[in-house]
C-alpha positions in Angstrom: 139.9 86.8 59.0 143.6 86.3 58.4 144.5 85.4 54.8 147.7 85.0 52.7 150.0 88.0 52.5 148.6 89.5 55.7 151.1 90.8 58.3 150.6 89.4 61.8 152.2 90.0 65.2 153.0 86.9 67.2 152.6 87.2 70.9 154.2 84.8 73.4 153.0 85.0 77.0 151.1 88.3 76.1 154.4 89.9 75.0 154.9 90.9 71.3 157.6 88.6 69.8 157.9 89.0 66.1 156.1 90.2 63.0 155.4 87.7 60.2 153.8 87.6 56.8 151.4 84.8 56.1 152.8 82.8 53.1 150.1 80.1 52.8 147.1 78.6 54.7 146.4 75.0 53.5 143.8 72.7 55.0 144.9 69.8 57.2 143.3 66.3 57.1 141.4 67.2 60.4 138.5 69.5 60.1 139.1 73.1 61.1 142.9 72.6 61.2 145.3 74.3 58.8 149.0 74.3 57.9 150.0 77.9 58.1 153.4 79.0 56.7 154.8 82.1 58.1 157.8 84.3 57.0 159.2 85.7 60.2 160.2 89.3 59.6 163.5 89.3 61.5 167.2 89.1 60.7 167.8 86.6 59.3 164.5 85.9 57.6 163.0 82.5 58.6 160.1 80.4 57.3 158.2 78.3 59.7 155.0 76.1 59.4 152.5 75.5 62.2 149.4 73.4 62.3 146.6 75.5 63.9 142.9 75.6 64.2 141.1 78.3 62.3 140.2 80.1 65.5 143.9 80.3 66.5 144.8 81.8 63.1 142.2 84.4 63.7 143.4 85.5 67.1 142.4 83.1 69.8 145.0 82.1 72.4 146.7 78.7 72.1 149.6 77.0 73.8 152.9 75.9 72.2 155.5 74.0 74.4 153.5 75.1 77.4 153.7 78.9 76.5 150.6 80.9 75.6 150.7 82.1 72.0 148.4 84.4 70.0 148.4 85.8 66.5 147.2 89.3 65.8 146.4 90.6 62.3 148.0 94.0 61.7 146.2 96.6 59.8 148.3 99.3 58.1 147.6 102.8 59.4 146.2 105.3 57.0 148.9 107.6 55.7 148.8 111.1 57.4 147.0 113.8 55.4 149.4 116.4 54.2 148.3 119.9 53.6 149.7 120.8 50.3 150.4 124.4 49.4 148.3 125.4 46.6 150.2 126.6 43.6 148.7 127.7 40.4 149.7 126.0 37.1 152.9 127.6 35.8 153.7 129.1 39.2 157.1 128.3 40.7 157.1 126.7 44.2 158.5 128.5 47.1 162.2 129.3 46.5 163.2 129.8 50.1 163.8 126.0 50.6 167.3 125.0 51.5 169.1 122.4 49.4 171.6 120.2 51.3 174.4 118.7 49.3 175.5 115.2 50.4 178.9 115.6 48.8 180.0 117.4 51.9 179.2 114.3 54.0 181.1 111.9 51.8 184.0 110.2 53.5 187.3 110.4 51.5 
Protein backbone atom coordinates (compact mmCIF):
# COMPACT_ATOMS: atom_id res chain seq x y z
CA UNK A 1 0.00 0.00 0.00
CA UNK A 2 1.34 3.41 -0.95
CA UNK A 3 1.41 5.97 1.88
CA UNK A 4 2.70 9.49 2.49
CA UNK A 5 6.46 10.01 1.95
CA UNK A 6 6.73 6.96 -0.33
CA UNK A 7 8.68 7.36 -3.56
CA UNK A 8 6.79 6.26 -6.65
CA UNK A 9 7.63 5.95 -10.32
CA UNK A 10 4.98 7.27 -12.69
CA UNK A 11 4.56 5.37 -15.95
CA UNK A 12 2.85 6.75 -19.05
CA UNK A 13 2.05 4.29 -21.84
CA UNK A 14 4.22 1.67 -20.04
CA UNK A 15 7.28 3.94 -20.16
CA UNK A 16 8.82 5.32 -16.93
CA UNK A 17 8.19 9.06 -16.86
CA UNK A 18 9.19 10.62 -13.54
CA UNK A 19 9.84 9.83 -9.88
CA UNK A 20 7.62 11.51 -7.29
CA UNK A 21 7.22 11.63 -3.53
CA UNK A 22 3.71 11.23 -2.11
CA UNK A 23 3.05 14.36 -0.07
CA UNK A 24 -0.49 13.59 1.07
CA UNK A 25 -3.42 11.26 0.46
CA UNK A 26 -6.76 12.71 1.52
CA UNK A 27 -10.21 11.13 1.06
CA UNK A 28 -12.57 12.51 -1.56
CA UNK A 29 -16.33 12.86 -1.12
CA UNK A 30 -16.82 9.76 -3.31
CA UNK A 31 -16.05 6.40 -1.64
CA UNK A 32 -12.71 4.79 -2.60
CA UNK A 33 -11.46 8.01 -4.27
CA UNK A 34 -8.60 10.13 -2.89
CA UNK A 35 -6.82 13.42 -3.51
CA UNK A 36 -3.16 12.49 -3.86
CA UNK A 37 -0.57 15.26 -3.83
CA UNK A 38 2.76 14.43 -5.48
CA UNK A 39 6.10 16.23 -5.48
CA UNK A 40 7.56 15.48 -8.91
CA UNK A 41 11.28 14.88 -8.50
CA UNK A 42 12.48 16.71 -11.55
CA UNK A 43 14.06 20.06 -12.32
CA UNK A 44 12.33 22.29 -11.47
CA UNK A 45 10.43 20.58 -8.66
CA UNK A 46 6.69 20.60 -9.22
CA UNK A 47 3.73 19.77 -7.00
CA UNK A 48 0.62 18.25 -8.54
CA UNK A 49 -2.64 16.83 -7.18
CA UNK A 50 -4.69 14.07 -8.76
CA UNK A 51 -7.99 12.49 -7.76
CA UNK A 52 -7.56 8.71 -7.99
CA UNK A 53 -9.19 5.52 -6.77
CA UNK A 54 -7.32 3.64 -4.08
CA UNK A 55 -6.55 0.79 -6.51
CA UNK A 56 -4.90 3.28 -8.90
CA UNK A 57 -2.71 4.64 -6.09
CA UNK A 58 -1.63 1.07 -5.37
CA UNK A 59 -0.54 0.27 -8.93
CA UNK A 60 -3.53 -0.49 -11.14
CA UNK A 61 -3.53 1.06 -14.61
CA UNK A 62 -5.78 4.06 -15.30
CA UNK A 63 -6.16 6.57 -18.11
CA UNK A 64 -5.46 10.29 -18.06
CA UNK A 65 -6.21 12.34 -21.19
CA UNK A 66 -6.50 9.07 -23.12
CA UNK A 67 -3.03 7.88 -22.04
CA UNK A 68 -2.43 4.79 -19.90
CA UNK A 69 -0.89 5.72 -16.56
CA UNK A 70 0.40 3.65 -13.66
CA UNK A 71 2.02 4.39 -10.30
CA UNK A 72 4.66 2.00 -8.95
CA UNK A 73 5.90 2.19 -5.38
CA UNK A 74 9.70 2.13 -5.24
CA UNK A 75 11.47 0.15 -2.55
CA UNK A 76 14.96 1.34 -1.69
CA UNK A 77 17.58 -1.33 -2.32
CA UNK A 78 19.52 -2.71 0.61
CA UNK A 79 22.95 -1.13 0.94
CA UNK A 80 25.75 -3.38 -0.31
CA UNK A 81 27.55 -5.34 2.35
CA UNK A 82 31.09 -4.12 2.72
CA UNK A 83 33.77 -6.41 3.95
CA UNK A 84 35.65 -4.39 6.49
CA UNK A 85 39.24 -5.16 7.27
CA UNK A 86 39.50 -6.26 10.80
CA UNK A 87 41.81 -4.09 12.86
CA UNK A 88 42.53 -4.56 16.48
CA UNK A 89 41.88 -1.66 18.88
CA UNK A 90 44.87 0.66 18.92
CA UNK A 91 46.16 -0.77 15.65
CA UNK A 92 46.82 1.67 12.80
CA UNK A 93 44.92 1.14 9.55
CA UNK A 94 46.84 0.25 6.38
CA UNK A 95 49.26 3.11 5.63
CA UNK A 96 49.61 2.28 1.93
CA UNK A 97 46.49 4.25 0.97
CA UNK A 98 47.03 7.20 -1.37
CA UNK A 99 45.84 10.68 -0.39
CA UNK A 100 44.79 12.91 -3.26
CA UNK A 101 44.96 16.64 -2.67
CA UNK A 102 42.24 18.69 -4.31
CA UNK A 103 44.31 21.86 -4.22
CA UNK A 104 46.04 20.72 -7.40
CA UNK A 105 42.67 20.70 -9.17
CA UNK A 106 41.68 24.20 -8.09
CA UNK A 107 41.24 26.66 -10.95
CA UNK A 108 43.15 29.84 -10.48
